[in-house]
SEFIMI-955665 format. One record per atom (N, C-alpha, C): residue in one letter; x, z, y. Coordinates in steps of 0.2 Angstrom, whole numbers, padded with zeros to 4 digits, always signed. Layout:
N
AXZY ...
This chain:
366
M+0004+0000-0006 M+0000+0000+0000 M+0004+0000+0006 L+0010+0004+0006 L+0014+0004+0012 L+0018-0003+0013 R+0019-0006+0007 R+0022-0012+0007 R+0018-0017+0011 N+0011-0017+0009 N+0006-0021+0012 N+0006-0020+0020 K+0006-0013+0022 K+0006-0011+0029 K+0013-0014+0032 L+0018-0014+0029 L+0025-0016+0032 L+0024-0024+0033 H+0021-0027+0028 H+0021-0034+0028 H+0016-0037+0034 S+0010-0033+0034 S+0005-0036+0039 S+0008-0034+0046 T+0011-0028+0048 T+0013-0027+0054 T+0019-0031+0056 N+0023-0033+0051 N+0028-0037+0053 N+0027-0045+0053 S+0021-0047+0052 S+0019-0054+0052 S+0020-0057+0058 L+0018-0053+0064 L+0019-0056+0070 L+0026-0058+0071 N+0031-0055+0069 N+0038-0056+0070 N+0040-0063+0067 N+0036-0065+0062 N+0038-0071+0058 N+0038-0077+0063 Y+0033-0077+0068 Y+0032-0082+0073 Y+0038-0082+0078 Q+0043-0077+0078 Q+0048-0078+0082 Q+0054-0083+0080 E+0053-0085+0073 E+0057-0090+0071 E+0055-0096+0073 A+0058-0102+0071 A+0056-0108+0072 A+0050-0110+0068 F+0044-0107+0070 F+0038-0108+0066 F+0033-0113+0070 D+0031-0118+0067 D+0027-0123+0070 D+0020-0122+0067 F+0015-0119+0071 F+0009-0117+0069 F+0005-0123+0067 N+0005-0128+0071 N+0002-0134+0070 N+0004-0137+0063 E+0010-0137+0061 E+0012-0140+0055 E+0010-0135+0049 F+0009-0129+0050 F+0006-0124+0045 F-0001-0126+0044 C-0005-0128+0049 C-0012-0129+0049 C-0012-0136+0045 Q-0008-0141+0047 Q-0008-0147+0043 Q-0007-0147+0036 Q-0002-0142+0034 Q-0001-0141+0027 Q-0007-0138+0024 Q-0010-0133+0027 Q-0016-0130+0024 Q-0022-0135+0023 L-0023-0140+0027 L-0028-0145+0026 L-0026-0149+0020 E-0020-0151+0020 E-0018-0155+0014 E-0018-0151+0007 Q-0017-0145+0008 Q-0018-0141+0002 Q-0026-0141+0000 M-0030-0140+0005 M-0037-0140+0004 M-0039-0147+0000 A-0036-0152+0002 A-0038-0159-0001 A-0036-0159-0008 L-0032-0155-0011 L-0030-0155-0018 L-0035-0151-0022 K-0039-0146-0018 K-0043-0142-0022 K-0051-0144-0022 I-0052-0148-0016 I-0059-0150-0016 I-0059-0158-0014 P-0065-0161-0015 P-0065-0169-0014 P-0065-0170-0006 L-0060-0168-0003 L-0059-0169+0004 L-0057-0176+0006 V-0060-0179+0011 V-0058-0186+0013 V-0055-0185+0021 A-0058-0181+0024 A-0055-0180+0031 A-0057-0173+0033 A-0053-0170+0038 A-0054-0164+0041 A-0052-0163+0048 R-0055-0158+0052 R-0052-0157+0058 R-0053-0149+0060 F-0047-0146+0062 F-0046-0139+0064 F-0045-0139+0071 L-0050-0136+0075 L-0049-0135+0082 L-0048-0128+0084 Y-0043-0127+0088 Y-0042-0120+0090 Y-0040-0120+0097 Q-0041-0114+0101 Q-0039-0114+0108 Q-0032-0111+0108 N-0027-0115+0111 N-0020-0113+0112 N-0020-0110+0119 T-0018-0103+0119 T-0017-0100+0125 T-0013-0103+0131 N-0008-0107+0129 N-0004-0110+0133 N-0006-0117+0136 Q-0012-0119+0133 Q-0015-0126+0135 Q-0022-0125+0138 S-0024-0129+0142 S-0031-0128+0145 S-0036-0131+0140 Q-0034-0136+0136 Q-0039-0139+0131 Q-0038-0137+0124 G-0043-0138+0120 G-0042-0136+0113 G-0037-0140+0109 Q-0033-0137+0104 Q-0028-0140+0100 Q-0032-0143+0094 S-0031-0149+0092 S-0034-0152+0086 S-0029-0154+0081 I-0030-0152+0075 I-0026-0154+0069 I-0031-0158+0065 E-0029-0164+0063 E-0033-0168+0059 E-0030-0170+0052 F-0034-0171+0047 F-0032-0174+0041 F-0036-0180+0039 N-0033-0185+0037 N-0037-0191+0035 N-0033-0195+0029 R-0037-0196+0023 R-0034-0199+0018 R-0032-0206+0020 Q-0027-0209+0017 Q-0024-0215+0018 Q-0029-0221+0017 N-0033-0220+0012 N-0038-0225+0009 N-0044-0225+0013 L-0044-0221+0019 L-0050-0221+0023 L-0048-0223+0030 S-0052-0229+0032 S-0050-0231+0038 S-0052-0227+0044 C-0048-0227+0049 C-0049-0223+0055 C-0056-0223+0058 Q-0059-0229+0057 Q-0066-0230+0060 Q-0071-0227+0056 A-0070-0225+0050 A-0075-0222+0045 A-0077-0216+0048 I-0072-0212+0051 I-0074-0206+0054 I-0074-0206+0061 D-0080-0205+0064 D-0081-0206+0071 D-0083-0199+0074 Y-0079-0195+0077 Y-0080-0188+0079 Y-0086-0188+0084 H-0086-0194+0088 H-0091-0194+0093 H-0098-0194+0091 R-0099-0196+0085 R-0106-0195+0082 R-0108-0188+0081 L-0103-0184+0081 L-0104-0176+0080 L-0104-0173+0086 R-0104-0176+0092 R-0104-0173+0098 R-0110-0168+0099 L-0116-0171+0098 L-0122-0166+0098 L-0121-0160+0094 E-0119-0161+0088 E-0119-0156+0083 E-0114-0151+0085 T-0108-0153+0088 T-0103-0148+0090 T-0105-0144+0096 N-0109-0148+0100 N-0111-0145+0106 N-0116-0139+0105 R-0119-0140+0099 R-0124-0135+0097 R-0121-0129+0092 L-0114-0129+0092 L-0111-0124+0088 L-0114-0117+0089 N-0115-0115+0096 N-0118-0109+0097 N-0124-0107+0094 E-0128-0112+0091 E-0134-0111+0087 E-0132-0109+0080 L-0126-0111+0078 L-0125-0110+0071 L-0122-0103+0069 P-0123-0100+0064 P-0120-0093+0062 P-0113-0093+0062 P-0110-0089+0066 P-0102-0088+0066 P-0099-0086+0059 L-0093-0088+0058 L-0090-0086+0052 L-0094-0087+0045 T-0097-0093+0046 T-0102-0095+0040 T-0101-0103+0039 L-0100-0105+0033 L-0100-0112+0032 L-0107-0115+0032 S-0108-0120+0036 S-0114-0123+0038 S-0114-0131+0036 E-0119-0134+0033 E-0119-0141+0032 E-0122-0144+0039 I-0119-0150+0040 I-0121-0154+0046 I-0123-0161+0043 E-0129-0163+0046 E-0131-0170+0044 E-0128-0175+0048 I-0125-0180+0045 I-0122-0186+0049 I-0124-0193+0045 E-0123-0198+0049 E-0125-0205+0046 E-0120-0207+0041 G-0123-0211+0037 G-0119-0214+0031 G-0119-0210+0025 N-0114-0211+0021 N-0114-0208+0014 N-0109-0202+0014 L-0107-0200+0020 L-0102-0194+0020 L-0106-0188+0021 K-0103-0182+0018 K-0106-0176+0019 K-0101-0172+0024 A-0104-0167+0028 A-0100-0164+0032 A-0102-0156+0032 V-0097-0152+0032 V-0098-0145+0033 V-0094-0142+0038 I-0096-0137+0042 I-0092-0134+0048 I-0092-0127+0047 Y-0086-0124+0049 Y-0086-0117+0049 Y-0084-0115+0056 P-0088-0113+0060 P-0087-0110+0067 P-0084-0103+0067 F-0079-0102+0070 F-0076-0095+0070 F-0076-0093+0077 N-0077-0097+0082 N-0078-0095+0089 N-0082-0101+0092 N-0089-0099+0093 N-0094-0104+0095 N-0096-0104+0102 R-0092-0101+0106 R-0093-0100+0113 R-0092-0107+0116 S-0097-0110+0120 S-0097-0117+0123 S-0090-0119+0126 H-0087-0115+0129 H-0081-0117+0133 H-0074-0115+0129 N-0075-0112+0123 N-0070-0110+0119 N-0071-0111+0112 L-0073-0117+0110 L-0074-0119+0103 L-0068-0119+0098 E-0069-0116+0093 E-0064-0116+0087 E-0068-0116+0081 Y-0066-0121+0077 Y-0070-0122+0070 Y-0065-0126+0066 L-0068-0126+0059 L-0065-0131+0054 L-0070-0135+0052 L-0069-0142+0052 L-0074-0147+0050 L-0071-0151+0045 L-0076-0152+0039 L-0073-0155+0033 L-0078-0160+0031 F-0075-0166+0029 F-0079-0172+0027 F-0078-0173+0019 T-0083-0174+0016 T-0083-0176+0008 T-0088-0181+0007 Y-0087-0184+0001 Y-0092-0189-0002 Y-0097-0186-0006 E-0095-0179-0008 E-0099-0176-0013 E-0101-0169-0010 C-0107-0167-0013 C-0109-0160-0011 C-0104-0155-0014 L-0103-0150-0010 L-0098-0145-0012 L-0102-0139-0017 S-0099-0137-0022 S-0102-0132-0026 S-0101-0125-0023 Q-0104-0120-0025 Q-0104-0113-0022 Q-0097-0111-0023 S-0094-0112-0028 S-0087-0109-0029 S-0082-0113-0025 Q-0083-0119-0023 Q-0079-0123-0018 Q-0080-0120-0011 K-0086-0118-0010 K-0088-0116-0003 K-0084-0109-0002 Q-0085-0105-0008 Q-0081-0098-0007 Q-0074-0099-0006 W-0071-0104-0010 W-0064-0105-0009 W-0062-0107-0002 I-0066-0111+0001 I-0065-0113+0008 I-0066-0107+0013 N-0070-0103+0011 N-0071-0097+0015 N-0064-0093+0015 E-0061-0092+0009 E-0055-0088+0009 E-0049-0092+0013 Q-0049-0098+0012 Q-0044-0102+0016 Q-0045-0102+0024 V-0051-0102+0026 V-0052-0101+0033 V-0051-0094+0035 F-0052-0089+0031 F-0050-0082+0033 F-0042-0082+0034 L-0039-0085+0030 L-0031-0085+0031 L-0029-0089+0037 L-0033-0094+0039 L-0031-0098+0045 L-0033-0094+0051 I-0038-0090+0051 I-0040-0086+0056 I-0035-0080+0057 N-0033-0077+0052 N-0028-0072+0053 N-0022-0074+0056 C-0019-0080+0053 C-0013-0083+0056 C-0014-0085+0063 L-0020-0088+0065 L-0021-0090+0072 L-0021-0084+0076 N-0024-0078+0074 N-0024-0072+0078 N-0017-0069+0079 I-0013-0070+0074 I-0006-0067+0075 I-0002-0072+0080 F-0003-0078+0079 F+0000-0083+0083 F-0002-0082+0091 K-0009-0081+0092 K-0011-0080+0099 K-0008-0073+0102 E-0007-0068+0097 E-0005-0062+0100 E+0003-0063+0101 Y+0006-0067+0097 Y+0013-0068+0099 Y+0014-0072+0106 Q+0009-0077+0107 Q+0010-0080+0113 Q+0008-0076+0119 R+0003-0071+0118 R+0001-0067+0123 R+0007-0062+0125 Q+0010-0059+0120 Q+0016-0055+0121 Q+0022-0059+0124 K+0023-0065+0122 K+0028-0069+0125 K+0027-0070+0133 V+0021-0071+0135 V+0019-0072+0142 V+0020-0065+0146 E+0018-0060+0143 E+0019-0053+0146 E+0027-0052+0147 N+0031-0053+0142 N+0038-0052+0142 N+0041-0057+0147 Q+0039-0063+0148 Q+0041-0067+0153 Q+0039-0064+0160 L+0033-0061+0161 L+0031-0058+0167 L+0036-0052+0169 L+0037-0048+0163 L+0041-0042+0164 L+0048-0044+0167 E+0051-0050+0164 E+0058-0052+0166 E+0058-0054+0173 Q+0052-0058+0175 Q+0052-0060+0182 Q+0052-0054+0187 V+0048-0049+0185 V+0047-0043+0189 V+0054-0039+0190 I+0057-0039+0184 I+0064-0035+0184 I+0069-0039+0188 Q+0069-0046+0188 Q+0074-0050+0192 Q+0072-0049+0199 R+0066-0049+0201 R+0064-0049+0208 R+0066-0042+0211 S+0066-0037+0207 S+0067-0030+0209 S+0075-0029+0209 E+0079-0033+0206 E+0086-0032+0206 E+0089-0031+0213 H+0088-0035+0217 H+0091-0035+0224 H+0090-0028+0227 Q+0083-0027+0228 Q+0081-0021+0231 Q+0084-0015+0228 L+0084-0014+0222 L+0087-0008+0218 L+0094-0007+0219 R+0098-0013+0219 R+0105-0013+0219 R+0107-0011+0227 H+0103-0013+0231 H+0104-0011+0238 H+0103-0004+0240 S+0098-0001+0237 S+0096+0006+0238 S+0101+0010+0234 I+0103+0009+0228 I+0108+0013+0224 I+0115+0012+0228 G+0117+0006+0230 G+0123+0006+0234 G+0124+0010+0240 L+0118+0011+0244 L+0118+0015+0250 L+0119+0022+0248 I+0115+0024+0243 I+0116+0031+0240 I+0123+0033+0238 S+0125+0028+0234 S+0132+0029+0231 S+0137+0030+0237 L+0137+0026+0242 L+0141+0026+0248 L+0141+0033+0251 Y+0135+0035+0253 Y+0134+0041+0256 Y+0136+0047+0252 A+0135+0047+0246 A+0137+0052+0241 A+0145+0053+0241 E+0148+0047+0241 E+0155+0047+0241 E+0158+0049+0247 N+0155+0048+0253 N+0157+0050+0259 N+0157+0058+0260 L+0151+0060+0257 L+0150+0068+0257 L+0156+0071+0252 C+0157+0068+0247 C+0162+0071+0242 C+0169+0071+0246 L+0170+0066+0250 L+0177+0066+0253 L+0177+0071+0259 A+0171+0072+0262 A+0171+0076+0268 A+0170+0083+0267 L+0166+0085+0262 L+0165+0092+0261 L+0170+0096+0258 P+0171+0102+0260 P+0176+0107+0257 P+0173+0109+0250 D+0178+0112+0246 D+0175+0115+0240 D+0170+0120+0241 S+0164+0119+0239 S+0158+0123+0240 S+0152+0121+0235 F+0147+0124+0236 F+0141+0123+0232 F+0138+0116+0234 Q+0139+0114+0241 Q+0136+0108+0243 Q+0141+0102+0240 L+0147+0103+0239 L+0151+0098+0236 L+0149+0097+0229 E+0148+0102+0226 E+0145+0101+0219 E+0139+0097+0218 Q+0134+0098+0223 Q+0128+0094+0224 Q+0130+0087+0225 A+0134+0086+0230 A+0136+0079+0231 A+0139+0075+0225 Q+0143+0079+0222 Q+0146+0076+0216 Q+0141+0074+0210 I+0136+0079+0210 I+0130+0077+0205 I+0127+0071+0207 I+0125+0070+0214 I+0122+0065+0216 I+0126+0058+0215 R+0133+0059+0216 R+0137+0053+0214 R+0137+0051+0207 E+0137+0056+0203 E+0137+0055+0195 E+0130+0052+0193 T+0125+0055+0196 T+0118+0052+0194 T+0117+0045+0197 V+0120+0043+0203 V+0119+0036+0205 V+0123+0032+0200 N+0129+0034+0198 N+0133+0030+0193 N+0129+0028+0187 H+0125+0034+0185 H+0121+0033+0179 H+0116+0028+0180 L+0112+0029+0186 L+0107+0024+0188 L+0109+0017+0188 S+0115+0016+0191 S+0118+0009+0191 S+0119+0006+0184 S+0122+0010+0180 S+0123+0008+0173 S+0116+0007+0169 D+0111+0011+0171 D+0105+0010+0168 D+0101+0003+0170 L+0102+0002+0177 L+0100-0004+0180 L+0103-0010+0177 K+0109-0010+0175 K+0113-0015+0172 K+0110-0016+0165 N+0109-0011+0161 N+0106-0012+0155 N+0099-0015+0155 L+0095-0012+0160 L+0088-0014+0161 L+0088-0022+0162 L+0092-0024+0167 L+0092-0031+0169 L+0094-0036+0163 K+0098-0034+0158 K+0099-0038+0153 K+0095-0036+0147 C+0090-0032+0147 C+0086-0030+0142 C+0082-0035+0139 G+0082-0036+0133 G+0078-0041+0129 G+0082-0048+0129 Q+0088-0049+0132 Q+0091-0055+0131 Q+0096-0055+0125 Q+0093-0058+0119 Q+0096-0058+0113 Q+0103-0060+0113 E+0105-0064+0117 E+0112-0066+0117 E+0117-0061+0119 K+0114-0056+0123 K+0118-0050+0125 K+0117-0044+0121 L+0113-0044+0116 L+0113-0038+0112 L+0119-0037+0109 R+0122-0031+0109 R+0128-0029+0106 R+0126-0025+0100 I+0126-0029+0094 I+0124-0026+0088 I+0130-0023+0084 T+0129-0017+0082 T+0134-0013+0078 T+0130-0009+0073 T+0133-0007+0068 T+0130-0003+0063 T+0130+0005+0066 Y+0124+0008+0066 Y+0123+0014+0068 Y+0119+0018+0063 D+0119+0025+0064 D+0114+0029+0060 D+0109+0031+0065 L+0102+0030+0063 L+0097+0031+0068 L+0097+0039+0069 A+0099+0043+0065 A+0099+0050+0066 A+0103+0052+0072 A+0109+0049+0072 A+0113+0050+0078 A+0110+0047+0085 I+0107+0042+0084 I+0104+0039+0091 I+0098+0044+0093 I+0094+0046+0088 I+0088+0051+0091 I+0091+0057+0093 A+0096+0060+0089 A+0099+0066+0091 A+0102+0066+0099 D+0105+0060+0100 D+0107+0059+0107 D+0102+0059+0112 S+0096+0056+0110 S+0090+0055+0114 S+0087+0062+0115 I+0087+0066+0110 I+0084+0073+0111 I+0088+0077+0115 R+0095+0077+0115 R+0099+0081+0119 R+0098+0080+0127 G+0096+0074+0128 G+0094+0072+0135 G+0088+0076+0138 F+0084+0077+0133 F+0077+0081+0135 F+0078+0088+0134 K+0083+0091+0132 K+0084+0098+0130 K+0081+0103+0135 P+0082+0103+0141 P+0079+0107+0146 P+0072+0107+0146 W+0069+0101+0146 W+0062+0100+0146 W+0059+0103+0139 I+0062+0101+0134 I+0060+0104+0127 I+0060+0111+0127 E+0065+0114+0129 E+0065+0122+0129 E+0060+0125+0134 D+0059+0122+0139 D+0054+0124+0144 D+0047+0124+0141 K+0045+0119+0137 K+0039+0119+0134 K+0039+0122+0127 K+0045+0125+0125 K+0045+0128+0118 K+0043+0123+0113 L+0045+0117+0113 L+0043+0112+0108 L+0048+0112+0102 C+0045+0110+0096 C+0050+0109+0090 C+0050+0102+0089 I+0056+0099+0088 I+0056+0092+0086 I+0060+0091+0080 N+0057+0089+0075 N+0059+0088+0068 N+0061+0081+0067 Y+0067+0079+0064 Y+0068+0073+0061 Y+0073+0073+0055 P+0073+0068+0051 P+0076+0069+0044 P+0084+0069+0045 D+0087+0073+0040 D+0094+0073+0040 D+0097+0068+0036 T+0093+0064+0033 T+0095+0059+0028 T+0097+0053+0033 P+0103+0050+0031 P+0105+0044+0035 P+0101+0038+0035 A+0100+0034+0041 A+0097+0028+0041 A+0101+0023+0044 I+0105+0020+0040 I+0110+0015+0043 I+0107+0009+0045 I+0108+0006+0051 I+0105+0000+0053 I+0109-0004+0058 A+0109-0010+0059 A+0112-0014+0063 A+0108-0015+0070 V+0110-0012+0075 V+0106-0012+0081 V+0110-0012+0087 D+0107-0013+0093 D+0111-0012+0099 D+0109-0004+0101 S+0113+0000+0100 S+0112+0007+0100 S+0109+0010+0107 L+0112+0007+0113 L+0109+0009+0119 L+0102+0007+0120 Q+0100+0001+0118 Q+0093-0001+0119 Q+0088+0002+0114 I+0091+0004+0108 I+0086+0008+0103 I+0086+0015+0106 K+0091+0018+0109 K+0090+0024+0112 K+0085+0024+0118 Y+0085+0019+0121 Y+0080+0018+0127 Y+0073+0018+0124 V+0072+0015+0118 V+0065+0015+0114 V+0064+0022+0113 F+0068+0026+0109 F+0067+0033+0108 F+0066+0037+0114 D+0070+0036+0119 D+0069+0040+0126 D+0062+0039+0128 N+0059+0033+0128 N+0052+0032+0131 N+0047+0035+0127 I+0048+0034+0120 I+0043+0037+0116 I+0043+0045+0116 L+0049+0047+0115 L+0049+0055+0116 L+0047+0058+0122 S+0049+0054+0128 S+0046+0056+0134 S+0039+0057+0135 N+0035+0052+0132 N+0028+0052+0132 N+0026+0058+0127 A+0029+0059+0122 A+0027+0064+0117 A+0028+0071+0120 I+0033+0072+0123 I+0035+0078+0126 I+0030+0080+0132 H+0028+0075+0136 H+0024+0075+0142 H+0017+0077+0139 F+0014+0074+0134 F+0007+0076+0132 F+0007+0081+0127 S+0013+0084+0125 S+0012+0089+0120 S+0011+0096+0123 A+0007+0100+0119 A+0005+0107+0122 A+0011+0111+0121 Q+0011+0117+0125 Q+0016+0122+0125 Q+0017+0124+0117 G+0023+0124+0115 G+0024+0127+0108 G+0022+0123+0102 S+0020+0116+0104 S+0018+0112+0098 S+0024+0108+0095 K+0023+0104+0091 K+0028+0101+0087 K+0028+0093+0087 I+0034+0090+0088 I+0035+0083+0088 I+0038+0081+0081 T+0036+0076+0078 T+0039+0074+0071 T+0041+0067+0071 C+0048+0066+0069 C+0050+0059+0068 C+0052+0058+0061 N+0049+0053+0058 N+0051+0052+0051 N+0053+0044+0050 W+0057+0043+0045 W+0058+0036+0044 W+0058+0035+0036 Q+0057+0029+0034 Q+0057+0027+0027 Q+0062+0021+0027 V+0067+0021+0023 V+0072+0015+0022 V+0070+0011+0016 F+0069+0005+0017 F+0067+0000+0012 F+0073-0005+0011 Q+0073-0010+0007 Q+0078-0014+0006 Q+0080-0018+0012 Q+0075-0021+0015 Q+0076-0025+0021 Q+0074-0022+0028 E+0070-0017+0028 E+0067-0014+0034 E+0068-0006+0034 I+0067-0004+0040 I+0066+0003+0041 I+0060+0005+0045 L+0056+0009+0043 L+0050+0011+0046 L+0051+0018+0049 V+0050+0018+0056 V+0051+0024+0060 V+0044+0026+0063 E+0042+0032+0062 E+0036+0035+0065 E+0037+0041+0069 I+0035+0042+0075 I+0036+0047+0079 I+0029+0050+0081 S+0027+0056+0079 S+0020+0058+0081 S+0020+0065+0085 D+0015+0066+0088 D+0015+0072+0092 D+0008+0076+0091 Q+0007+0082+0094 Q+0000+0085+0093 Q-0003+0086+0099 G-0003+0081+0103 G-0006+0080+0110 G-0013+0078+0109 P-0016+0076+0115 P-0023+0074+0115 P-0025+0067+0112 G-0020+0063+0110 G-0021+0056+0108 G-0022+0052+0114 M-0025+0046+0112 M-0026+0041+0117 M-0033+0038+0117 S-0036+0036+0122 S-0042+0033+0122 S-0042+0026+0120 E-0047+0023+0119 E-0048+0016+0116 E-0044+0011+0122 E-0046+0013+0128 E-0042+0009+0133 E-0035+0009+0133 E-0032+0015+0132 E-0025+0016+0132 E-0022+0013+0126 L-0025+0013+0120 L-0023+0010+0114 L-0023+0002+0115 Q-0027-0001+0119 Q-0027-0008+0120 Q-0022-0010+0125 N-0020-0006+0130 N-0016-0008+0135 N-0009-0004+0136 I-0008+0000+0130 I-0002+0005+0131 I+0005+0001+0132 F+0005-0005+0130 F+0011-0009+0130 F+0011-0014+0136 T+0006-0014+0140 T+0005-0019+0145 T+0009-0017+0151 P+0013-0021+0154 P+0017-0020+0160 P+0013-0017+0165 F+0015-0012+0168 F+0012-0008+0174 F+0006-0004+0173 Y+0004-0004+0166 Y-0002+0000+0165 Y+0001+0007+0163 S-0002+0012+0166 S+0000+0019+0164 S-0005+0024+0167 K-0007+0029+0162 K-0011+0034+0164 K-0007+0041+0165 R-0001+0040+0165 R+0003+0046+0166 R+0005+0047+0173 P+0004+0053+0176 P+0005+0054+0183 P+0012+0052+0185 G+0013+0048+0190 G+0020+0046+0192 G+0023+0040+0187 G+0019+0038+0182 G+0022+0033+0178 G+0022+0026+0181 T+0027+0022+0179 T+0027+0015+0182 T+0024+0010+0177 G+0023+0012+0171 G+0020+0007+0166 G+0024+0002+0164 L+0031+0003+0164 L+0036-0001+0162 L+0040+0001+0156 G+0040+0008+0155 G+0044+0011+0149 G+0042+0008+0143 L+0036+0008+0141 L+0034+0006+0134 L+0034-0001+0133 A+0032-0005+0139 A+0033-0012+0139 A+0040-0014+0137 I+0045-0011+0140 I+0052-0013+0139 I+0054-0011+0132 A+0051-0005+0130 A+0053-0003+0123 A+0050-0008+0118 K+0044-0011+0119 K+0041-0015+0114 K+0045-0022+0114 K+0048-0024+0120 K+0052-0030+0121 K+0058-0029+0117 I+0061-0023+0118 I+0068-0022+0114 I+0067-0022+0107 I+0061-0019+0104 I+0060-0020+0097 I+0058-0027+0095 L+0055-0031+0099 L+0053-0038+0097 L+0060-0042+0097 D+0064-0040+0102 D+0071-0044+0102 D+0075-0042+0096 H+0074-0036+0093 H+0078-0035+0087 H+0074-0037+0081 R+0069-0042+0082 R+0065-0044+0077 R+0061-0039+0073 G+0059-0034+0077 G+0054-0029+0074 G+0047-0029+0076 S+0044-0024+0075 S+0037-0023+0077 S+0036-0016+0080 L+0032-0015+0085 L+0031-0008+0088 L+0023-0008+0089 W+0020-0002+0087 W+0013-0001+0088 W+0011+0006+0089 A+0005+0007+0091 A+0003+0014+0092 A-0004+0016+0089 Q-0005+0022+0088 Q-0012+0023+0085 Q-0013+0031+0086 N-0019+0033+0085 N-0021+0040+0085 N-0021+0042+0078 L-0019+0049+0077 L-0019+0052+0070 L-0026+0055+0069 P-0028+0055+0062 P-0034+0057+0060 P-0035+0065+0062 K-0030+0069+0062 K-0030+0076+0064 K-0029+0077+0071 G-0028+0072+0075 G-0026+0073+0082 G-0019+0071+0084 G-0018+0069+0090 G-0011+0067+0092 G-0010+0060+0091 A-0005+0058+0094 A-0003+0050+0094 A+0003+0049+0090 Q+0003+0043+0087 Q+0009+0041+0083 Q+0011+0034+0086 F+0018+0034+0087 F+0021+0027+0088 F+0025+0025+0082 S+0025+0019+0080 S+0028+0017+0074 S+0032+0010+0076 F+0038+0010+0073 F+0041+0003+0074 F+0045+0002+0067 I+0045-0005+0066 I+0049-0007+0060 I+0055-0011+0063 L+0061-0010+0060 L+0067-0014+0062 L+0070-0017+0055 P+0072-0023+0056 P+0076-0026+0050 P+0083-0022+0049 R+0085-0021+0043 R+0091-0017+0042 R+0097-0022+0044 I+0097-0028+0044 I+0102-0033+0045 I+0101-0037+0051 
């Protein structure tokens, strides 16, 4: 069951390879022609990157192009909203051809359907088999659309980061200059210590900004073998004063989890997930981090005992600039998801049955 979960949640990542969804659909139509007496077919779906529907068509070589006139079906397809969705329906057409249609989105401006032509009436078992194949197509289409949506969000995030670069660098440069001047001018005193802390903090901010600006650029990922236990321990150390103030207990496995990652970027992921978990955790509660090591993947789960998330939050938690946390920018988790995607992994969030939220991500071991 866990293997199925790993496979399904990681399916989105398959589209990050050189995957041609149209070619996949074409192959599925050709496979259908081997199982049923199919002479022609049309699969229409809405591509989020195009204003018009994308059409994939299949036609046997021994059937002339003029034998199938889709314009004769214009009235029928315009009446798709009258047909039951997610159900195979027969359509009456001229001539000796038979036609069945499976609408899975029958809104007038967003039509999506599978249209099949045969010379014979389909049996009940054949119709059932078609239903199963369409279910596969719909699932793959939904994953494909989700990948496209995330790609657009990531591109928006990159643009925002790039536009912010000049302003942030200018402000950090000014603070650094004045902090350095104070360090040179002040005698040994408490004020000098404060100025030195400001200078060190600005240097850290400058370094973080540099990492942020190159975040998600795979050609700049510095992949090395690390133990996840060491990365999360480093992240927890950074929150130690806050953890002690709230009297929280954070548990994570002492078993090694060796993986090839960019440790700075994965630490950024842990930092953001733990920061949210600590913020929403009640005084004296527990935060748990677990991982399971498989042959090719590692599954990491971080859960808290906080109030959990609303349906709105679950839908938008990784959307750039969306945040319900006071003072939050809405960028942390969006960047974290981008980092995981760029490592060819998957990141998702859910509420636990007994309360609290859980963030999970899968990373390939190689």
